[in-house]
C-alpha positions as CSV (number, residue, x, y, z in Angstrom):
1,M,2.5,-20.7,-22.6
2,D,0.7,-18.0,-24.5
3,S,2.8,-16.9,-27.5
4,Y,2.1,-13.3,-26.7
5,V,3.5,-13.6,-23.2
6,R,6.5,-15.6,-24.5
7,R,7.4,-12.9,-27.1
8,I,7.2,-10.0,-24.7
9,I,9.4,-11.7,-22.1
10,L,12.0,-12.7,-24.7
11,N,12.1,-9.2,-26.2
12,A,12.4,-7.6,-22.8
13,T,15.2,-9.8,-21.6
14,S,17.1,-10.5,-24.8
15,A,16.8,-14.2,-23.9
16,D,17.1,-17.0,-26.4
17,D,14.5,-19.1,-24.6
18,L,12.6,-19.4,-21.4
19,F,10.8,-21.9,-19.2
20,E,8.1,-21.7,-16.5
21,G,9.6,-21.4,-13.0
22,G,6.3,-21.8,-11.1
23,S,3.4,-19.7,-9.9
24,I,4.0,-17.2,-7.2
25,Q,0.4,-16.4,-6.5
26,S,-3.0,-15.7,-8.0
27,L,-4.2,-12.2,-8.1
28,W,-7.1,-11.1,-5.9
29,S,-10.5,-12.3,-7.0
30,G,-9.2,-14.3,-10.0
31,Y,-7.8,-11.3,-12.0
32,G,-4.7,-13.2,-13.2
33,S,-1.5,-14.4,-11.7
34,I,2.1,-13.6,-10.8
35,D,4.6,-16.2,-12.2
36,R,8.3,-16.7,-12.3
37,Y,10.1,-17.6,-15.6
38,G,13.6,-18.9,-16.0
39,L,15.7,-17.5,-18.9
40,I,18.2,-19.0,-21.2
41,G,20.9,-16.9,-22.9
42,S,20.1,-13.7,-21.0
43,K,22.1,-11.7,-18.4
44,L,19.1,-12.3,-16.1
45,N,18.4,-15.8,-14.7
46,T,14.7,-15.2,-13.9
47,V,12.0,-12.6,-14.2
48,V,8.6,-12.2,-12.5
49,V,5.6,-11.6,-14.7
50,K,2.4,-10.1,-13.4
51,H,-0.3,-11.0,-15.9
52,V,-3.7,-9.4,-15.4
53,R,-6.5,-11.2,-17.2
54,L,-10.1,-10.2,-16.5
55,P,-12.1,-13.1,-15.1
56,D,-15.4,-14.2,-16.8
57,Q,-17.0,-13.8,-13.4
58,S,-15.5,-11.9,-10.5
59,R,-14.9,-14.1,-7.4
60,H,-14.3,-11.8,-4.4
61,P,-13.1,-13.8,-1.4
62,R,-15.4,-11.9,0.9
63,G,-18.4,-11.6,-1.4
64,W,-18.0,-8.0,-2.6
65,N,-18.9,-8.9,-6.3
66,T,-20.1,-5.5,-7.5
67,D,-19.4,-3.4,-10.6
68,R,-17.9,-0.8,-8.3
69,S,-15.5,-3.4,-7.0
70,H,-14.7,-4.5,-10.6
71,Q,-14.0,-1.0,-11.8
72,R,-11.8,-0.3,-8.8
73,K,-9.6,-3.3,-9.6
74,L,-9.4,-2.3,-13.2
75,H,-8.3,1.2,-12.3
76,S,-5.8,-0.2,-9.8
77,Y,-3.9,-2.0,-12.6
78,Q,-4.0,1.1,-14.7
79,V,-2.4,2.9,-11.8
80,E,0.2,0.3,-11.4
81,T,1.3,0.6,-15.0
82,A,1.4,4.4,-14.7
83,W,3.5,4.0,-11.6
84,Y,6.1,1.9,-13.4
85,E,6.0,4.1,-16.5
86,H,6.3,7.5,-14.9
87,W,7.2,7.4,-11.2
88,A,9.1,4.2,-10.2
89,A,12.5,5.5,-11.5
90,R,12.5,8.0,-8.6
91,C,12.9,5.3,-6.1
92,D,16.5,4.6,-5.0
93,D,18.1,1.9,-2.8
94,H,16.5,3.5,0.3
95,C,13.1,2.6,-1.0
96,R,14.0,-0.3,-3.3
97,I,11.4,-1.7,-5.7
98,P,11.6,-4.1,-8.6
99,H,12.8,-2.7,-11.9
100,C,10.2,-2.9,-14.6
101,L,11.5,-4.5,-17.9
102,A,8.3,-4.3,-20.0
103,L,4.7,-3.1,-19.8
104,E,2.2,-4.2,-22.3
105,H,-1.6,-3.8,-22.8
106,H,-3.4,-6.2,-25.1
107,D,-7.2,-6.2,-25.3
108,D,-8.3,-6.8,-21.7
109,E,-4.9,-8.0,-20.5
110,V,-2.0,-6.2,-18.8
111,L,1.5,-7.7,-18.7
112,M,4.3,-6.5,-16.4
113,V,7.7,-8.1,-16.7
114,L,9.6,-7.3,-13.5
115,E,12.9,-7.9,-11.9
116,D,12.9,-11.0,-9.8
117,L,13.8,-9.6,-6.4
118,D,14.6,-13.1,-5.1
119,G,17.5,-13.2,-7.5
120,S,18.6,-9.6,-6.6
121,G,19.1,-10.4,-2.9
122,Y,15.7,-10.1,-1.4
123,P,14.4,-13.8,-1.3
124,A,12.9,-13.8,2.2
125,R,9.2,-13.3,2.9
126,K,8.2,-13.1,6.6
127,G,5.0,-13.8,8.5
128,S,6.5,-12.2,11.6
129,V,9.3,-9.8,12.1
130,T,11.7,-8.5,14.8
131,E,11.7,-4.9,15.8
132,A,14.8,-4.3,13.8
133,E,13.1,-5.7,10.7
134,M,10.0,-3.6,11.3
135,I,12.2,-0.5,11.5
136,R,13.8,-1.4,8.2
137,C,10.3,-1.4,6.6
138,L,9.4,1.8,8.4
139,S,12.6,3.3,7.0
140,W,11.6,2.2,3.5
141,L,8.3,4.0,4.0
142,A,10.0,7.1,5.4
143,H,12.3,7.4,2.4
144,F,9.3,6.7,0.0
145,H,7.2,9.5,1.7
146,A,10.1,11.9,1.7
147,T,10.9,11.2,-2.0
148,F,7.4,12.1,-3.2
149,M,6.5,14.9,-0.7
150,D,4.2,17.5,-2.3
151,E,4.0,15.7,-5.7
152,K,0.8,15.6,-7.7
153,P,-0.3,12.0,-8.3
154,E,-0.7,12.2,-12.1
155,G,-1.8,8.8,-13.4
156,L,-2.1,7.5,-9.9
157,W,-5.0,7.5,-7.4
158,D,-6.0,11.0,-6.3
159,I,-6.3,9.5,-2.9
160,G,-4.1,6.5,-2.2
161,T,-4.9,3.3,-0.3
162,Y,-7.5,0.7,-1.2
163,W,-9.9,1.5,1.6
164,H,-10.4,5.3,1.2
165,L,-14.0,6.4,1.6
166,D,-14.8,7.6,-2.0
167,T,-14.2,4.1,-3.4
168,R,-15.9,2.2,-0.5
169,P,-19.5,3.4,-0.1
170,D,-20.8,-0.2,0.0
171,E,-18.7,-1.1,3.0
172,L,-19.8,2.1,4.8
173,A,-23.4,1.4,4.1
174,T,-23.2,-2.1,5.8
175,M,-21.6,-0.7,9.0
176,E,-23.7,-0.8,12.1
177,E,-25.0,2.6,13.1
178,G,-22.8,4.4,15.7
179,E,-20.3,7.2,16.3
180,L,-17.6,5.6,14.1
181,K,-19.9,5.4,11.1
182,Q,-21.1,9.0,11.7
183,A,-17.5,10.2,11.8
184,A,-16.4,8.5,8.5
185,E,-16.4,11.6,6.4
186,V,-14.6,13.6,9.0
187,L,-11.9,11.0,9.4
188,D,-11.5,10.9,5.6
189,R,-11.3,14.7,5.3
190,T,-8.9,15.1,8.2
191,L,-6.4,12.8,6.4
192,N,-7.0,14.2,2.9
193,E,-6.7,17.8,3.8
194,A,-3.7,17.5,6.2
195,P,-0.6,19.5,5.2
196,F,2.4,17.7,3.7
197,Q,0.6,15.3,1.4
198,T,2.9,12.8,-0.2
199,F,2.5,9.5,-2.1
200,V,1.5,6.6,0.0
201,H,2.2,3.0,-1.1
202,G,-1.4,2.2,-0.4
203,D,-1.1,-1.5,0.6
204,A,2.0,-1.4,2.8
205,K,1.4,-4.7,4.6
206,L,4.2,-7.0,5.8
207,A,3.4,-9.4,2.9
208,N,4.4,-6.8,0.4
209,F,7.9,-6.4,1.7
210,C,10.8,-8.6,0.5
211,F,13.8,-9.1,2.8
212,S,17.5,-9.9,2.3
213,P,18.5,-13.2,4.0
214,D,19.8,-11.4,7.1
215,G,16.8,-9.1,7.3
216,T,18.8,-5.9,7.1
217,Q,17.6,-4.8,3.6
218,V,14.0,-4.6,2.2
219,A,12.3,-4.0,-1.0
220,A,8.5,-3.5,-1.6
221,V,6.1,-4.7,-4.3
222,D,2.5,-4.2,-5.4
223,F,1.8,-0.6,-6.4
224,Q,-1.9,-0.9,-7.4
225,Y,-3.0,1.6,-4.8
226,V,-0.3,4.2,-4.8
227,G,-1.5,7.8,-4.7
228,S,-1.7,11.0,-2.7
229,G,-2.1,10.8,1.1
230,C,-0.8,11.4,4.6
231,G,2.2,9.1,5.3
232,M,0.5,7.9,8.5
233,K,-1.9,5.9,6.5
234,D,1.0,3.6,5.4
235,V,2.6,3.6,8.8
236,A,-0.5,2.6,10.7
237,Y,-1.5,0.0,8.2
238,F,2.0,-1.6,8.2
239,I,2.3,-1.7,12.0
240,G,-1.2,-3.2,12.2
241,S,-0.1,-6.0,9.8
242,C,2.7,-7.0,12.1
243,L,1.6,-6.7,15.7
244,N,-1.3,-8.0,17.9
245,E,-3.3,-5.6,20.0
246,H,-1.0,-5.8,23.0
247,E,2.2,-5.3,21.0
248,C,0.5,-2.3,19.2
249,E,-0.2,-0.8,22.6
250,H,3.3,-1.1,24.0
251,R,5.4,-0.4,20.8
252,E,3.5,2.4,19.1
253,E,5.6,5.2,20.5
254,S,9.0,3.6,19.8
255,L,8.1,2.6,16.3
256,L,6.8,6.1,15.5
257,N,10.0,7.6,16.9
258,A,12.0,5.4,14.6
259,Y,10.0,6.3,11.6
260,F,10.2,10.1,12.2
261,A,13.9,9.9,12.9
262,V,14.5,8.4,9.4
263,L,11.9,10.8,7.8
264,K,14.0,13.7,9.1
265,Q,17.1,12.3,7.5
266,A,15.2,11.5,4.2
267,L,13.7,15.0,4.0
268,A,17.1,16.6,4.5
269,L,18.2,14.5,1.5
270,H,15.3,15.0,-0.8
271,H,13.6,18.3,0.3
272,P,15.9,20.2,2.6
273,R,13.6,23.2,2.6
274,I,10.8,21.3,4.2
275,D,10.9,21.5,8.0
276,A,10.9,17.9,9.3
277,A,9.8,19.0,12.7
278,A,6.7,20.7,11.2
279,V,5.9,17.5,9.3
280,E,6.1,15.4,12.5
281,A,4.0,17.9,14.4
282,V,1.2,17.5,11.8
283,W,1.6,13.8,11.1
284,R,2.2,12.2,14.5
285,P,-1.3,13.0,15.8
286,L,-2.8,11.7,12.6
287,Y,-1.4,8.2,13.3
288,S,-4.4,7.4,15.4
289,V,-6.8,9.0,12.8
290,A,-5.3,6.9,10.1
291,W,-5.6,3.8,12.2
292,T,-9.2,4.6,13.0
293,D,-10.0,5.3,9.3
294,F,-8.8,1.8,8.4
295,Y,-10.6,0.3,11.3
296,R,-13.8,2.0,10.1
297,F,-13.3,0.3,6.7
298,L,-12.8,-3.1,8.3
299,K,-16.0,-2.8,10.4
300,G,-17.9,-2.7,7.2
301,W,-15.8,-4.9,5.0
302,S,-15.1,-7.8,7.3
303,P,-16.6,-7.4,10.8
304,G,-14.9,-10.6,12.1
305,H,-11.4,-9.5,11.0
306,W,-8.6,-10.3,13.4
307,K,-7.5,-6.6,13.4
308,I,-10.7,-5.6,15.0
309,H,-9.6,-5.6,18.7
310,S,-9.5,-3.6,21.9
311,Y,-6.5,-1.4,20.8
312,S,-8.5,-0.4,17.7
313,E,-11.6,0.2,19.7
314,R,-9.8,2.4,22.1
315,L,-8.1,4.5,19.5
316,A,-11.3,4.9,17.5
317,H,-13.2,6.0,20.6
318,E,-10.5,8.5,21.5
319,V,-10.2,9.9,18.0
320,V,-14.0,10.3,17.5
321,S,-14.3,11.9,20.9
322,Q,-11.6,14.4,20.0
323,L,-13.3,15.2,16.7
324,Q,-16.6,15.7,18.4
325,D,-14.8,18.3,20.6
326,T,-13.7,20.2,17.5
327,P,-16.6,22.6,16.5
328,C,-16.3,22.2,12.7
329,S,-15.9,18.5,13.0
330,S,-18.7,18.1,15.5
331,A,-21.1,19.9,13.3
332,M,-20.2,17.7,10.3
333,I,-20.6,14.5,12.4
334,N,-23.9,15.7,13.8
335,S,-25.2,16.5,10.3
336,T,-25.0,12.8,9.4
337,N,-27.2,11.8,12.3
């Protein structure tokens, strides 16, 4: 083990010694790893260490090996450290996250020593979920969005999520020509200029939620793409990570109802002066816009992706048609032809 890593972990945990507990996963494109360490002589039994180390040569799984991609990843780790340094303490048990025990920068390395959520009652990871478990994750998102409503994302992404248009011109360029590509800027602007901006998690897929054994409690991890945005970006992305096209079709309304019911409660707790009904009136129609925006990204990034299906096609066509019926939006779309 690197003596630098060892020293940081021991100092952060007041442990007498430690041992390697196994690798959890490699970071995307070979940028480091997430590992578990066991502790001796500490109040904690284990910690999780996210160790970012720049690769000699980037190895993107889908071939996007560009300097822009590299710089985006570098900034994402800067954002994650800023998140834990300045914002994470605002999250309570309604939107549970791992406590950060230490953050260190050393040359081209970043080291985050984090609470091991497995040992804190969240050991389960799920490849599929019940409706009740989905609603627990949507409740986490609702409380997260309510907590950070109208905040300025200092140190974070100006626009949250890893797929937003400003950071993805290469993927846009590779899209086949058509109405969806022509509408890309309008979709992006519609979401970014919507009232009631908040912080979005930015990568709120099912794999980034940790569950209690009975599935009644959840915590979330991975804050590389947290930043400003409309909450529907997280909601659409999360639902799309859980359901197939037929399930999306039939369960969309009930899941949105569940999310907005919790958001109303959470806003009453955190921002009682904000009218929850007004937020829902603005945000609910933007669910399909957020879905279409991510679908637009997928069409350029990975045209064979499993999330490209008939439900996405239908929503995208409906959204683009509605935008074309709006005079300002129509003029902007036509100007790209």
